[in-house]
N, C-alpha and C positions, 0 to 999 in steps of 0.2 A: 504494500500500500504506500501511497505517497503522503505528503503533508499538505494540509489545507490552509490557505491564506485567504481570508475574506471570501470564502466560498469557492475559491479556485484551488483545485488539487494539483499540486506539483509532483510529478512522478519521482520516485527515488533515484538517486544517482546510480549509474551502472557500477557494478563491482569491478575492481581492478584485476587485470590478468597478471600472470607470473612475471616478476621482474619490476613491477611498478611499485612506487612508494606507498606504504600503508602505515596506519597507526595502530589498528587492532585487527583481529582475525576477520571481523565482519566487513572490513573494507575489501577483502579479496574474494574473487569468484570461487576460489578453492577453499575458502574459510581458514586459510593459514597465512599469518603474517609472521615472518621470521625474525630472528634476533637482530638483524640489520635493517629492520623496517622495510623489507621488500616482500612482496607476495611470492610465495612458492607454490609449486604444483600440488604438494601433499603435506598433511600435518606432520609427517615424520621428519621433515626437513626444516623445522623451526629453529633448531639449535645448530651451532657451528660444527662440532665434530661428528662426522658422518652425515651431516645435513648440508654443509656448504664447503666440503673439502674434497670434492671430486674433480679430477683433472690433472694437469701436469705438475710435477715437482711436489715436494713435501712442504708442509706448513713452515713458513719462515725462511725457506730457501730462495735464493735469487732466481727470478724468472717464473715464480709460482703463478699459475693461471687456474684458479679454482672457480667453481660455479655450483649451483644447486644440484645435489645428488638426486633430486626428484625430477630433473629436467626430462622432458618427454618429447618425442619426435614423431610426426605422422608417418605411417607406413604407406608408401605410394600404392594406390589402387586397392587398398584393403579396407573394406567397410563391414559393418555388422548391424543387423537389425536388433534393436534393443528398445523395449517399451514402446513398440510400434513405430519407432523412428529409425531410419537408416543413419548410422553414425560412423564417423571416421575412426579408425583404429590408430591409436598412438602407442608406441613402445618406449619405455623409459630408457634413456641413454646409458644409464649406469646400473651395475649390479646393486642389490640392496646391501646397505652397510649395517654393521652391528649397532652403530649409533641410532639409526632409524628404528631398529627393533627396540632399543631402550626407550625411545619416545613412545612407541606403541604400548609397551607394557606399563609405562607411567600413566598413560591416559586410561588404560583399562582399570588401573587401581583407583584413579580419581572417580571413575564412573561407578565402581562397585565397592565403595567403602573400604578400600585398601586391598580387596581381593582381585587377583588377575583373572577375572571370570570371562575369558575369551569365548568359551562355549556359549554363555548367555548372550553375548553381543552378536555372535554369528547366528544363533537361533533366531534372533530378532531380525537380523539383516536378510536372511534367506527368504523371509516372508515378504520383503519389499523389493527384492532384486532377484529375478529369475536366473541371471547369469551366475551370481554368487551361489545360488542353490544348485545349479548344474555343476559347478566346479567342486563344491564341498558337499558331497552327498550326505544324506542322513546316516548312512553306514559309517562314514568317516568323521562325522561331527562328534562321535563318542570319544574320539582320540584328542579332543581339544581340552586344555586345562581349565579348571574352575577355581583352583586354589594353588597355593605355593607347593604343598607337598601332601603326602599321604592320600593321594587320589589313586587308589589301586584299581587297575583294570586288567582284564585278561588279554594278553597278547602272546600268542603261542611262543614258547611252550609253557607259560605260566602267568601268574599275577605279577604285575610290575607297576611302579609309580609313574603316572603320567602327569603329575603336578608340574607347575611351571618350572620349578628349579631343576627338575630332572629333564624336562623337555628342552630347555636351552642350555643345559649343563652336560655332564658326561654320560648320562644313561643311554645305552644303545638298545633299541627295540628290535633290531633286525640283524645287525652285524655283531655277532658275538653277544647275543642277548644277555645283558647284565649291566650293572652300574658302570663298569669300566668298558667292557666290550672291545670291539676291534674297529670302531668307526673313526678313530683319531681324535675323538672329542674329550677323552679323559686326560687331564693334566697330572697324571701320576708321575712320581719320580722315575726317570729313565724310560718313560713311555713314548716320548716324541709326540705328545699331544699337540694340537694346534688350533683349538677352539678360539675364535676371535671375540666371543662375548665375555666381557670381564666380570668376574665375581669378586666380592670383597673377601678379606681373609677368613672371616667367620664362615661364610657360605662355602668357600673352598675347603676349609677344614672339615665341614660336615660331610664332604664327599672324599675325604682323605687325599686331597689334591695338594700340589705344591702351589702356594699362593703367589699371585703376581702383585707387585706394588701398585698402590693407588696412582702413582705417577704414570703408569702404563695405560690407564683407562682411556685417556683422550686419544692416544695413538691407535689402540685397539678399536675404538668406536669408529674410526675413519676407515677401517679395513672392511672388505666384503664379508658379509655374514655367512657363517657355515654352521654345521651341527644343529640343524633344525629340520623337522620333517616337512615334506611338501605340503601337507595339510596345513601346517602352521604358516608356511610361506603364503599360501593362498588366503588364509585368514588375515594375515598382515596386509596384503594388497587390498583386500576388501575394505579394511579400516582406512587405508590410505587413499581411498577414493577410486580404486581401480580393481584389477583382477590379476591373478597370476597369468603370466604370458601364455598364450595358447600355442599349440603346435603350429598352426597356420601362421601366426604372427612371428614366431621365432624363425621359421623358415624364410619368411619374406624379408625380415631384417638381416638375417645371416647372409643372404645372397645366393647366387647360382653356382659358385665354385666350391672346391673342397674346403677352403678357408674363407673367412669373411673378407680378407684383403685380396684374395685371388687364388689361383690354382696351386701355387707353390707353398710347401713341398708336396709334390705329387707322389714321390717314391718313399716307401717306409724307411729306407735306409738314410734318407736325407733329413728326416724329421728332427733327429737329435741335434743337428747342427743349425738347421734353418729356423725351426720354431722359436728358439730363444731370441732370434733377431727381431721377431714381431711381437711376442706375447710373453706373459709370465708363465713360462714352462721350464721345468727341469726334467731331464731324463733320469728320474729317480732322485730321492732326497736323502739317501744315506751317504755317509762318508764325505761330507763337504770339508774341504781343506784349502790350503793356499793355492793349490793347482786346480781344484774343482770348486769354484765359487758358485753360490746360488745366483740365478738370473736377477733376483730382486732381494734386497735385504734392508728392512727398516723396522725398528731402529737398528742401527749398526751395533751388533753384539758379537761376542766371541762364539765360535762354533761349539765350544764345549758346553754352552748353555742350551743348545738345541734339544738335548735329551729330556729336559724338563719343559721346554716350551719352544716349539718349532714355528710359532705364528709369525715371527719376523719375516719369513719368506713369502707370506701372503701379502698381496698389494692392496692398497686402497684403490677404488675404481678410478680409471682414467690415467693412471700413472704411465701406462704403455701407450703412447700416442700413435704407435704403429699398429696396434691391435684395434683397427677401425674397419667397419664394414665398407665395402665398395658401393653399397646402395646409398644413394644420396637423396634424402627425403625432401630437401629444400632446394628449389631451383637457384642456381648461382652460388651455392655454398658447398664446401667440402665436409661440412659437419655430418657426423653419422654416429651409429651406435658403437660403444667401446666394450672391449673385453669379451666379446662373443667367442674369440679364438682361444683365450687362455685365462689364467688365474683360477676361476672356478668353473667346473662343469655344471651346467644349469638344468634345472627342472622345467617342465612345461606341463600343460593340462589340456585335455580334450574331452569335454562332456563328462567330467568327473573322474576320468582315468589319468593318472600322472605318468609322465613320460620323461625319458632322459637316455643318455646324457648328451649335452651339446657342448662341443669345443674340446679343449685340452685343459689339463690342470697344472698347478704349480708342482705337483708331485709326479707327473709323468703320464697321466692318463691321456689317451688320444681317442676322441670320438667326433671326428669331423662330420658335420651334418647328422649328428646322432640324436634326433628327436623322435624316433619311431619306437624305440624300446619301451616296454612297460616297466614301471618301477613301483615298489611297495609303498603304499601311502604313509606308513610309519617309519620308513627308512630315514636315517639321518647320517650325514657323512661329513667328515672334515674337509672334503674336497667339493662338496655340493653346495651350490648357491642358487640364486634366482633373481629375477627382475619382474616388475609389474608392467601391465599394459593398461591403457585407459581408453574410454570412448567419449567422443565429443560430437 
């Protein structure tokens, strides 16, 4: 509604789009005004770390060029019918960061009196959005957390905690079913874990993990999120105003060749030497030394620390400016999607079935154009990440 002056109704001012100056959330069409008083595409990018740290170089370095981690780009020629309207499909430029997940969880707590009741929020959302309902089926909604811990659910071969702390922490529901498991998410002594979501010392101790100092939280929040189930990634994207990327959308953004940037490397024997030139890829992550250095390392630490925390080899989105799709969504611009080729191998969704993997990983996995395989809804993996799509 507008405002009435002397019987004349003045319509409300239009909401501001991403990048425009704002004072409060209500000024923005997305409902999200960031720390720098600029509108951003999603509420997960209100804060600096993981919200506005995507792009070239590290925070504080010369030549740094960062932007909103929620920035989204139109997929040429791809539309979708939604709520009776044909809409343009947009795919987020960057992988989801750990800092964006932290914002989501904080908002869930604000809405549910301190409880991270993601299931309740999604149960309400699916009633209003058929696409969310198709991505997160009733059968999979039972795997969403309602509380921090002691939410015991049967996942074969037995009962296990699917409370939030286990979901975004070390517990593995598929790879070596157990608190530690074999997913790479457990930061146990000597385990080479690499979860990017930071826990404080008390929470780490409750899982018998090696704690990471508070000073590392900002850096970890900037890195791509891993160690979360595809159902949780889909729930996050729904809260952020979008959807987990679909098979069709990830294929269109990836492009026609073996790799996002083109056909090379075409031969398997060339991958170990050529892939690191483009993307955050390592041909295996054991035995780093002075003559075998990781493709990416931040913060810069001694290799002997990797046994307790391998996460420094995981990049923040956009650090590899050569890992860019050859598909150009904006006429006259070279801008495109980042990190589809490396860093994380990514999930996608098609009518409630989760698929993967796409791309290569920092640990040596290679799945070019690999969005057709079916993955387990409760899988979580230290090499697995995702990105959102949006409709406009």
